[in-house]
Residue frames relative to the residue before (quaternion, step in Angstrom):
aa qw qx qy qz dx dy dz
M 1.0000 0.0000 0.0000 0.0000 0.00 0.00 0.00
K 0.0556 -0.7966 0.6016 -0.0197 3.55 -0.71 1.13
L 0.0697 -0.8096 0.5825 -0.0181 3.56 -0.69 1.15
L 0.1970 -0.7800 0.5870 0.0910 3.56 -0.93 0.94
V 0.1226 -0.7599 0.6348 0.0669 3.56 -1.01 0.88
A 0.0005 -0.7925 0.6075 -0.0535 3.56 -0.63 1.19
G 0.3661 -0.7501 0.5168 0.1905 3.56 -1.24 0.46
A 0.3964 -0.7203 0.5207 0.2301 3.55 -0.99 0.85
D 0.6948 0.3663 -0.2549 0.5640 3.60 1.28 -0.28
R 0.5827 -0.6061 0.4104 0.3530 3.57 -1.10 0.70
V 0.7933 0.0529 -0.0237 0.6061 3.59 1.03 -0.75
D 0.8510 0.2054 -0.1304 0.4654 3.54 -1.32 0.42
A 0.2722 0.7701 -0.5303 0.2273 3.57 0.96 0.82
G 0.5046 -0.6461 0.4282 0.3802 3.59 1.18 -0.47
K 0.3057 0.7963 -0.4822 0.2001 3.59 1.25 0.27
T 0.7148 0.4729 -0.2835 0.4302 3.57 0.75 -1.02
T 0.6304 0.5108 -0.3398 0.4755 3.60 0.97 -0.77
F 0.6442 0.5088 -0.3150 0.4764 3.58 0.95 -0.88
S 0.6772 0.5052 -0.2940 0.4470 3.60 0.91 -0.92
V 0.6388 0.5312 -0.3308 0.4477 3.59 0.96 -0.84
G 0.6690 0.4830 -0.2964 0.4810 3.57 0.95 -0.83
L 0.6358 0.5319 -0.3214 0.4578 3.58 1.06 -0.75
I 0.6137 0.5330 -0.3374 0.4747 3.58 1.07 -0.73
E 0.6541 0.5042 -0.3029 0.4756 3.57 0.96 -0.90
H 0.6722 0.5238 -0.2869 0.4376 3.58 0.95 -0.92
T 0.7953 0.3336 -0.1416 0.4860 3.58 0.96 -0.90
G 0.3887 -0.7090 0.4952 0.3179 3.60 1.16 -0.49
A 0.4056 0.7292 -0.4561 0.3095 3.58 1.27 0.37
R 0.4544 -0.6251 0.5427 0.3290 3.53 -1.34 0.13
G 0.3591 -0.7524 0.5163 0.1958 3.55 -0.92 0.91
F 0.0582 -0.7755 0.6279 0.0313 3.55 -1.20 0.63
K 0.0052 0.7446 -0.6670 -0.0242 3.54 -1.20 0.65
P 0.2666 -0.8327 0.4578 0.1613 3.58 0.24 1.27
R 0.7998 0.0731 -0.0292 0.5951 3.57 1.02 -0.78
A 0.0688 0.7872 -0.6074 0.0817 3.53 -0.99 0.88
G 0.0299 -0.8011 0.5968 0.0340 3.54 -1.27 0.12
N 0.0210 -0.7727 0.6304 0.0711 3.53 -1.31 0.25
N 0.5086 -0.6756 0.4724 0.2485 3.52 -1.33 0.21
Y 0.5277 -0.6709 0.4292 0.2955 3.56 -0.80 1.08
W 0.7102 0.4548 -0.2552 0.4729 3.58 1.00 -0.79
F 0.7809 0.3829 -0.1927 0.4543 3.57 0.67 -1.11
D 0.7535 0.3117 -0.1833 0.5491 3.60 1.18 -0.50
Q 0.1100 0.8630 -0.4889 0.0632 3.56 1.12 0.71
D 0.6344 0.5327 -0.3524 0.4355 3.64 0.91 -0.78
D 0.6769 0.4832 -0.2914 0.4727 3.58 0.94 -0.89
V 0.6385 0.5243 -0.3258 0.4597 3.58 1.00 -0.81
V 0.6595 0.5025 -0.3102 0.4652 3.59 0.91 -0.89
Y 0.6332 0.5505 -0.3353 0.4285 3.58 0.91 -0.91
A 0.7228 0.4313 -0.2492 0.4789 3.60 0.88 -0.93
T 0.7227 0.4696 -0.2760 0.4254 3.58 0.75 -1.02
E 0.5824 0.5636 -0.3874 0.4393 3.61 1.12 -0.43
Q 0.6626 0.4388 -0.2937 0.5312 3.56 1.32 -0.26
G 0.5139 -0.6402 0.4117 0.3958 3.58 1.30 0.03
R 0.6078 0.5535 -0.3245 0.4679 3.56 1.27 0.41
L 0.2050 -0.7640 0.5967 0.1350 3.56 -1.31 0.19
F 0.3290 0.6926 -0.5855 0.2632 3.55 -0.51 1.26
G 0.4027 -0.7269 0.5104 0.2211 3.54 -1.28 0.30
K 0.7068 -0.4810 0.3201 0.4081 3.52 -1.32 0.16
D 0.5957 0.5724 -0.3799 0.4161 3.62 1.07 -0.59
A 0.6849 0.4607 -0.2831 0.4884 3.58 0.83 -0.98
K 0.6128 0.5499 -0.3435 0.4517 3.58 1.06 -0.71
R 0.6713 0.4886 -0.2973 0.4714 3.61 0.93 -0.87
L 0.6599 0.5067 -0.3110 0.4594 3.59 0.94 -0.85
A 0.6505 0.5118 -0.3130 0.4658 3.58 0.98 -0.85
A 0.6683 0.5072 -0.3028 0.4521 3.59 0.93 -0.89
A 0.6875 0.4808 -0.2815 0.4658 3.59 1.05 -0.72
S 0.6061 0.5914 -0.3522 0.3985 3.60 1.16 -0.54
P 0.5772 -0.5932 0.4256 0.3658 3.61 -1.10 0.58
G 0.7861 0.3142 -0.2346 0.4778 3.57 -1.11 0.67
E 0.6213 -0.5146 0.4314 0.4039 3.51 -1.37 -0.22
V 0.0966 0.8038 -0.5716 0.1338 3.57 -0.34 1.25
V 0.1951 -0.7588 0.6079 0.1287 3.58 -0.94 0.86
P 0.6697 -0.5463 0.3129 0.3939 3.61 -1.07 0.64
E 0.6503 0.5474 -0.3328 0.4084 3.60 0.91 -0.87
E 0.5963 0.5939 -0.3632 0.3997 3.61 1.07 -0.69
I 0.7820 0.3164 -0.1526 0.5148 3.56 0.99 -0.83
N 0.7364 0.3041 -0.1797 0.5770 3.58 1.32 -0.09
P 0.0854 -0.8675 0.4889 0.0351 3.61 0.33 1.23
I 0.7710 0.2339 -0.1690 0.5677 3.61 1.19 -0.29
H 0.0541 0.7744 -0.6272 0.0628 3.54 -0.73 1.13
R 0.1569 -0.7975 0.5801 0.0534 3.56 -0.82 1.04
L 0.2200 -0.7552 0.6074 0.1111 3.53 -0.96 1.00
W 0.1811 -0.7858 0.5880 0.0631 3.54 -0.85 1.09
H 0.1383 -0.7480 0.6385 0.1168 3.53 -1.36 0.17
P 0.5551 -0.6069 0.4314 0.3707 3.63 -0.98 0.68
S 0.3174 -0.7245 0.5811 0.1914 3.55 -1.23 0.57
P 0.2136 -0.8055 0.5382 0.1264 3.63 0.07 1.22
G 0.8162 0.2529 -0.1911 0.4830 3.53 -0.97 0.85
G 0.5849 -0.5989 0.3701 0.4028 3.57 1.26 0.15
G 0.5830 0.5576 -0.4460 0.3877 3.53 -1.31 0.03
T 0.3427 -0.7801 0.4973 0.1634 3.54 -1.04 0.76
G 0.2233 -0.7885 0.5456 0.1755 3.60 0.95 -0.72
I 0.7606 -0.3488 0.2640 0.4797 3.56 -1.31 -0.28
L 0.8488 -0.0327 -0.0337 0.5266 3.56 -0.86 1.03
G 0.3818 0.7526 -0.4599 0.2763 3.55 1.06 0.70
R 0.3258 -0.6586 0.6256 0.2622 3.45 -1.40 0.21
E 0.7586 -0.3844 0.2499 0.4630 3.54 -1.26 -0.04
D 0.8286 0.2177 -0.0782 0.5098 3.59 0.98 -0.79
Q 0.7873 0.2231 -0.1536 0.5540 3.61 1.20 0.10
Q 0.2350 -0.7786 0.5719 0.1072 3.54 -1.23 0.51
F 0.5749 -0.5970 0.4539 0.3270 3.52 -1.21 0.65
V 0.1727 -0.7892 0.5835 0.0823 3.58 -1.01 0.86
V 0.7952 -0.1136 0.1443 0.5779 3.59 0.63 -1.18
D 0.1811 -0.7293 0.6457 0.1357 3.55 -1.19 0.67
R 0.1723 -0.7017 0.6719 0.1628 3.53 -1.24 0.59
V 0.0717 -0.8187 0.5692 -0.0235 3.56 -0.69 1.13
G 0.7140 0.4170 -0.3268 0.4577 3.58 -0.87 0.98
A 0.4977 -0.6943 0.4577 0.2463 3.52 -1.21 0.64
D 0.5291 0.6193 -0.4190 0.4012 3.60 1.26 0.04
V 0.5963 -0.5708 0.4261 0.3702 3.56 -1.17 0.62
D 0.6472 0.5118 -0.3199 0.4657 3.59 1.00 -0.79
G 0.1130 -0.8555 0.4954 0.0995 3.56 0.98 -0.89
E 0.3204 -0.6765 0.6151 0.2475 3.50 -1.41 0.09
F 0.2478 -0.7846 0.5545 0.1245 3.55 -1.08 0.71
V 0.1512 -0.7298 0.6589 0.1024 3.51 -1.30 0.58
V 0.1843 -0.8238 0.5344 0.0424 3.56 -0.74 1.10
N 0.4273 -0.6534 0.5612 0.2747 3.54 -1.14 0.72
G 0.2637 -0.8126 0.5055 0.1210 3.56 -0.43 1.23
T 0.6331 0.5479 -0.3345 0.4326 3.61 1.24 0.01
V 0.7124 0.3919 -0.2549 0.5234 3.61 1.26 0.00
D 0.4890 -0.6157 0.5233 0.3284 3.53 -1.29 0.37
L 0.3408 -0.7556 0.5247 0.1941 3.56 -0.69 1.09
P 0.5235 -0.6083 0.4829 0.3503 3.59 -1.03 0.71
E 0.5650 -0.6333 0.4119 0.3317 3.55 -0.93 0.90
A 0.6015 0.5772 -0.3617 0.4174 3.58 1.05 -0.72
L 0.6523 0.5075 -0.3224 0.4616 3.60 1.03 -0.72
T 0.6881 0.4776 -0.2986 0.4575 3.57 0.83 -0.90
D 0.6369 0.5197 -0.3276 0.4657 3.58 1.15 -0.53
R 0.7803 0.3922 -0.1776 0.4537 3.58 0.96 -0.87
L 0.7593 0.3389 -0.1878 0.5228 3.59 1.09 -0.63
E 0.4665 -0.6629 0.5113 0.2854 3.57 -1.16 0.67
L 0.1168 0.8426 -0.5075 0.1368 3.55 0.20 1.32
T 0.4268 0.7437 -0.4469 0.2551 3.58 1.25 -0.22
A 0.7796 0.3190 -0.1621 0.5140 3.57 0.88 -0.95
A 0.4414 0.7122 -0.4536 0.3036 3.60 1.25 0.01
P 0.5067 -0.6340 0.4754 0.3395 3.62 -0.98 0.72
R 0.2127 -0.7642 0.6000 0.1038 3.54 -1.10 0.79
V 0.1612 -0.7936 0.5830 0.0656 3.54 -0.81 1.04
T 0.1837 -0.8133 0.5487 0.0605 3.55 -1.03 0.82
S 0.7768 0.1839 -0.1337 0.5873 3.58 1.27 0.05
I 0.6314 -0.5354 0.3970 0.3965 3.56 -1.22 0.40
P 0.6276 0.5134 -0.3657 0.4569 3.68 0.90 -0.67
D 0.6156 0.5350 -0.3425 0.4664 3.59 1.03 -0.77
F 0.6962 0.4788 -0.2746 0.4590 3.52 0.85 -1.01
N 0.6189 0.5433 -0.3485 0.4477 3.59 0.98 -0.74
D 0.6393 0.5207 -0.3213 0.4657 3.58 0.97 -0.85
L 0.6712 0.4988 -0.2918 0.4642 3.55 0.95 -0.90
M 0.6708 0.5147 -0.2982 0.4430 3.57 0.94 -0.90
Q 0.5993 0.5648 -0.3621 0.4367 3.58 1.11 -0.60
A 0.6978 0.4024 -0.2592 0.5328 3.55 1.24 -0.39
M 0.7989 0.3487 -0.1871 0.4530 3.58 0.20 -1.28
H 0.7402 0.4296 -0.2460 0.4550 3.57 0.61 -1.13
A 0.6501 0.5237 -0.3199 0.4481 3.57 0.94 -0.87
E 0.6510 0.5111 -0.3170 0.4632 3.58 0.99 -0.80
A 0.6529 0.5172 -0.3131 0.4564 3.58 0.96 -0.85
L 0.6742 0.4811 -0.2947 0.4766 3.58 0.98 -0.82
A 0.6187 0.5313 -0.3438 0.4656 3.59 1.06 -0.70
D 0.6476 0.5224 -0.3162 0.4558 3.58 1.00 -0.81
V 0.6933 0.4538 -0.2997 0.4728 3.61 0.86 -0.86
N 0.5762 0.5679 -0.3757 0.4521 3.59 1.16 -0.55
E 0.6461 0.5036 -0.3066 0.4847 3.58 1.05 -0.79
D 0.6338 0.5280 -0.3290 0.4596 3.59 1.02 -0.78
I 0.6457 0.5115 -0.3161 0.4707 3.57 0.98 -0.82
A 0.6631 0.5152 -0.3030 0.4506 3.57 0.92 -0.93
A 0.6700 0.5168 -0.2965 0.4429 3.59 1.08 -0.70
E 0.6145 0.5540 -0.3458 0.4426 3.60 1.21 -0.36
D 0.4810 -0.6427 0.5098 0.3095 3.57 -1.06 0.74
R 0.7897 0.0718 -0.0082 0.6092 3.55 1.06 -0.83
A 0.0811 0.7981 -0.5891 0.0965 3.54 -0.77 1.04
V 0.1720 -0.7309 0.6528 0.0999 3.53 -1.15 0.82
V 0.0906 -0.8092 0.5806 0.0023 3.58 -0.56 1.19
E 0.1622 -0.7958 0.5792 0.0698 3.55 -0.67 1.12
S 0.3461 -0.7225 0.5595 0.2125 3.56 -0.92 0.90
Y 0.4024 -0.7021 0.5260 0.2615 3.59 -1.24 -0.19
G 0.8086 0.1407 -0.1505 0.5511 3.55 -1.04 0.78
D 0.6616 -0.4428 0.3613 0.4854 3.55 -0.89 -0.96
V 0.3042 0.7446 -0.5224 0.2830 3.56 1.15 0.73
A 0.5334 -0.6924 0.3903 0.2894 3.56 -0.80 1.06
R 0.7876 -0.1096 0.0655 0.6028 3.59 1.02 -0.72
P 0.4469 -0.7420 0.4421 0.2329 3.59 -0.92 0.87
L 0.7532 0.2954 -0.1656 0.5639 3.58 1.28 -0.26
Q 0.4077 -0.6980 0.5305 0.2553 3.57 -0.77 1.00
G 0.8106 0.2627 -0.2034 0.4822 3.56 -0.97 0.89
F 0.5146 0.6412 -0.4264 0.3772 3.61 1.23 -0.13
E 0.0652 -0.8019 0.5939 -0.0009 3.58 -0.76 1.10
P 0.1786 -0.8121 0.5483 0.0888 3.60 -0.22 1.23
D 0.5752 -0.5659 0.4543 0.3775 3.55 -1.30 0.18
A 0.7815 -0.0697 0.0523 0.6178 3.57 1.13 -0.64
V 0.2451 -0.7690 0.5808 0.1060 3.55 -1.25 0.58
A 0.1500 -0.7373 0.6500 0.1064 3.52 -1.11 0.80
V 0.1329 -0.7552 0.6378 0.0727 3.58 -0.82 1.02
V 0.1354 -0.8415 0.5230 -0.0065 3.51 -0.38 1.34
E 0.0978 0.7483 -0.6541 0.0523 3.52 -1.16 0.72
P 0.6858 -0.4801 0.3101 0.4505 3.62 -1.12 0.36
G 0.8447 0.1821 -0.1576 0.4780 3.57 -0.70 1.14
R 0.8137 0.1683 -0.0706 0.5519 3.61 1.20 -0.23
A 0.0661 -0.7436 0.6607 0.0781 3.52 -1.30 0.53
R 0.1448 -0.7686 0.6188 0.0734 3.57 -1.00 0.89
F 0.2501 -0.7939 0.5456 0.0973 3.55 -1.06 0.79
Y 0.0939 -0.8085 0.5807 -0.0143 3.53 -0.99 0.98
D 0.5423 -0.5787 0.5002 0.3477 3.52 -1.22 0.59
G 0.5043 -0.7067 0.4079 0.2827 3.57 -0.72 1.05
R 0.6702 0.5021 -0.3158 0.4461 3.59 0.88 -0.87
R 0.6697 0.4848 -0.3053 0.4726 3.59 0.94 -0.84
Y 0.6239 0.5344 -0.3318 0.4637 3.57 1.05 -0.74
A 0.6602 0.5013 -0.3088 0.4663 3.60 0.92 -0.89
K 0.6440 0.5106 -0.3219 0.4700 3.59 1.00 -0.78
A 0.6431 0.5157 -0.3202 0.4668 3.58 1.02 -0.78
C 0.5971 0.5556 -0.3552 0.4568 3.58 1.11 -0.63
E 0.6600 0.5046 -0.3052 0.4654 3.57 1.03 -0.78
I 0.6887 0.4880 -0.2751 0.4604 3.56 1.07 -0.77
A 0.6218 0.5839 -0.3433 0.3932 3.56 0.98 -0.89
T 0.4484 -0.6856 0.5074 0.2672 3.54 -1.04 0.77
G 0.2948 -0.7629 0.5528 0.1595 3.55 -0.76 1.04
S 0.2676 -0.7272 0.6029 0.1900 3.54 -1.35 0.26
P 0.5264 -0.6570 0.4219 0.3364 3.60 -0.91 0.80
E 0.2368 0.7477 -0.5883 0.1969 3.56 -0.52 1.19
E 0.8538 0.0782 -0.0829 0.5080 3.51 -1.13 0.78
G 0.7259 -0.4845 0.2473 0.4209 3.56 0.96 0.90
Q 0.7972 0.1992 -0.1428 0.5517 3.62 1.14 0.16
L 0.5662 -0.5790 0.4496 0.3769 3.56 -1.27 0.23
E 0.0035 -0.7916 0.6102 -0.0321 3.54 -0.89 0.98
Q 0.3124 -0.7293 0.5755 0.1982 3.53 -1.16 0.61
R 0.3463 -0.7275 0.5581 0.1984 3.55 -0.97 0.89
V 0.6419 -0.5624 0.3620 0.3750 3.54 -1.12 0.71
D 0.6822 0.5062 -0.3208 0.4188 3.60 0.77 -0.94
S 0.6629 0.5009 -0.3212 0.4544 3.61 1.02 -0.72
V 0.6493 0.5049 -0.3125 0.4752 3.59 1.20 -0.49
V 0.7292 0.4392 -0.2642 0.4534 3.59 0.74 -1.00
D 0.5346 0.5997 -0.4131 0.4288 3.60 1.25 -0.20
L 0.6848 0.5082 -0.2737 0.4449 3.58 1.20 -0.49
I 0.7827 0.2504 -0.1242 0.5562 3.60 1.19 -0.38
D 0.4661 -0.6618 0.5123 0.2871 3.54 -1.27 0.42
A 0.4726 -0.6482 0.5180 0.2971 3.53 -1.12 0.70
I 0.4702 -0.6536 0.5163 0.2917 3.57 -1.12 0.70
G 0.7831 -0.1591 0.1279 0.5875 3.55 1.11 -0.72
A 0.1446 -0.7699 0.6134 0.1008 3.55 -1.32 0.07
V 0.0743 -0.7781 0.6221 0.0443 3.56 -1.18 0.61
R 0.4849 -0.6217 0.5230 0.3236 3.52 -1.30 0.36
L 0.2158 -0.7586 0.6014 0.1274 3.54 -1.12 0.71
P 0.3627 -0.7323 0.5260 0.2353 3.59 -0.72 0.97
A 0.5203 -0.5990 0.4980 0.3500 3.55 -1.20 0.52
L 0.2032 -0.7900 0.5721 0.0855 3.57 -0.99 0.89
D 0.4234 -0.6905 0.5178 0.2753 3.56 -0.99 0.81
G 0.7203 -0.4775 0.2940 0.4082 3.55 -1.27 0.32
E 0.6381 0.5359 -0.3317 0.4422 3.58 0.99 -0.77
T 0.6583 0.4961 -0.3062 0.4763 3.57 0.98 -0.83
Q 0.6552 0.5301 -0.3163 0.4354 3.58 0.92 -0.90
S 0.6795 0.5054 -0.2882 0.4469 3.58 1.09 -0.67
D 0.6998 0.4195 -0.2432 0.5246 3.60 1.29 -0.19
P 0.3689 -0.7633 0.4790 0.2277 3.64 -0.25 1.20
A 0.6433 0.5227 -0.3343 0.4485 3.61 0.98 -0.76
A 0.6559 0.5032 -0.3122 0.4681 3.58 1.02 -0.77
V 0.6280 0.5102 -0.3339 0.4835 3.59 1.05 -0.72
A 0.6384 0.5351 -0.3253 0.4475 3.59 0.95 -0.89
D 0.6604 0.4978 -0.3041 0.4729 3.57 1.03 -0.78
A 0.6864 0.4957 -0.2885 0.4470 3.59 0.91 -0.91
Y 0.7704 0.3214 -0.1610 0.5265 3.58 1.06 -0.77
D 0.2290 0.8197 -0.4995 0.1617 3.59 1.24 0.36
H 0.6604 0.5222 -0.3092 0.4422 3.58 0.93 -0.91
A 0.6557 0.5095 -0.3105 0.4628 3.58 1.05 -0.76
Y 0.6645 0.5038 -0.3080 0.4581 3.58 0.96 -0.83
D 0.6253 0.5225 -0.3409 0.4688 3.59 1.02 -0.71
A 0.6563 0.5025 -0.3133 0.4676 3.60 1.00 -0.80
L 0.6432 0.5177 -0.3215 0.4635 3.60 1.02 -0.76
L 0.6683 0.4901 -0.2993 0.4728 3.57 0.93 -0.87
A 0.6126 0.5325 -0.3506 0.4671 3.59 1.06 -0.66
T 0.6232 0.5265 -0.3300 0.4749 3.59 1.09 -0.68
A 0.6621 0.5192 -0.3064 0.4452 3.56 0.97 -0.86
F 0.7721 0.3609 -0.1838 0.4898 3.57 0.96 -0.82
D 0.4322 0.7070 -0.4648 0.3120 3.59 1.25 0.07
């Protein structure tokens, strides 16, 4: 059984909290193939990881901790991208309107491999804590595309195989991207947003992803959740109560609070 959790909002949709509770509810292993955070806005998380010579975020950390057995974030999150604000505007290489790519960690090993944006000045804290001296540096999108066809594609193919090998897997997407892995066909999909979760048949959702028109972002074509769900009907929907911080930090408490939503999602998967 493979379940996908996607977000209808670009940020703070509640995907990770929903996923952590779903892992607890099903005993599945969690995966977040691609993730990212911001050097400025997520400084505590960046310091926590980089002081260990590693690069991962709190979402992958929560999913790994909730999963059965001994799991480290890198195992379930082979690609993590670190961003930095873009003062004065401008996007730069692989940039968004307000932030620019700094470093990628690629691979499921704790040591990992890094890819560096050669057009920006790296924060000294990163160069002191991470092994970046021999890391490839990219200076243009064509350069990065060539690199991603090798390093990133291989890492995503490996995690796709890991997901397929699991009897039960919960796969969390990132931002409002419809699915984090091309060709991935879940049994059911939960699209989460503040106050609501909608459920979709996995095969129809995957087909809609293929039909939806992608937009060039982050070096590849991606489909946004809204463009996908506009093409198919939801099987069902439920309201999600707001959870306080203490509840969110306890997977069992989240599983209890969202029990009705998880039962509806599983019914969609087995329908």
